[in-house]
N, C-alpha and C positions, 0 to 999 in steps of 0.2 A: 256278472256271472249268473248263469241259469242254473237252477237245481231242481231236481225231481228225485222221488223216492217209489220204488217199486219192490214189492216182495223183499224188503229189508236190505235192498241195495240202493245206495245214494249215488247218484250221477250228477256232476257239476261240470258245466261247459262255459268256456269263453272263447270268442272267436277274434281274429285279428286280421284286418285287411293288410296285404304286403305289397305296398307300392313298389318296393324294390324288386319284386318278382313278377310284377304285372307289366302288360304292354298294352296300355290303353288305345293306341293307335290301331292295333290288331284286335281290339274287342277282347282281351284276355286279362281277367282280374283274378288274382290269386289270393286265396285266404288260408290261414292256419287256424286250427282249432285245438285247444287244450282240454282234455277231458280227465277228470279225477273220478275214479269208481272206489267207492268205500263199501266194504262188507259189513253191515250193521247187524247181521244175523249170529247166532250162537253156534253155527256150524260153518265148515270150509265149503268155498264154492270155487268153480272154475269157470271162466269166460270161454265159451265154446265157439260162437260165431257172431257176425255183426250183420245188419241190414241198415243201408242208408237210403232215404229219398232225397234227392238234391233238386231244389226248385230253383230255376233260372228264369228271372222275369221275362226275358224276350226269347227264350229257347226252350225246347222240349225239357221235361224233367228227366233226370237219370235216376236209375235204381241200381244199387251196388250191394252185393253180399258176398261173404266169404268166410273162411276160417279166421278166428281170433281177431286181434287189432295189431296192426303194424308188424305181423309176424310172430305174434305171442298169443299163447292161451294160458294166461296167469291164473294161479290158484291164490285165492285170497282167504286167509284165516280170519276169524272174527275180528273186527276193528282194523284190519288192514286196508291200506289205500294202494291203488295202482294208478300211475299218472302217465299219460302218453300224449304226444303232439303229433298231429297229421295235418294234411291239407287238401283243399280242392280248388279247381279253378271254374269260374263261370264265364260266360260271354256277354254278360251284362253285369251293371254294377250293384245290382239288387237281387238278393235271392235269400233262400234259407235252407236248413237241412233239419231233419227228424229222422228217427229211426229206432231201433232196439238191438239189444244183445240177447243171446241164448246163453244161460248159465246152467250148470249142473251142479246139484248138491252132491258133495263128495261121500256123504254116508249112504244116502239112498239112491243115488244116480237119477234122481227125478230132474227133468229139466223144466226150466221156467223162462219166461220172457221178461226183460226189464227194459221200460222205455226210456229212450234218450229224449229229453225234452227239446222241442223245437228251438233252434237258435238261428238269430238273424245273421246274414252275410250282406254286409253293406260297405261298399267302397266309398271312402270319404275322399272325395276329389276337390281340389282347389278350383275355384272359378277364376278365370282370368279377366 
């Protein structure tokens, strides 16, 4: 698990290659990633949006942004965690993701950026 801390928000990420959802013959490799977001501040925060940079070793990188995560914009009170699972596909067996979340303090409405640490996407293929 990879962990980072920015502005009092702890982000932990683990990724998993999904052989069952991949199609190696068609160069499609699917990965799930599980993210734990923990509010270590003394005030409530809300996740507003996300940005992802997805690197694929043999293809152009993708950039994705949008509101919330998996359709949610959770509010986290001090000490609370939010956990979600999502996924991405690559056209090669090696890549990585990095990005950030935009959060808003609920008391002051100030917005701030929280880094998501870079995590590897590596398909573990059996050699014949």
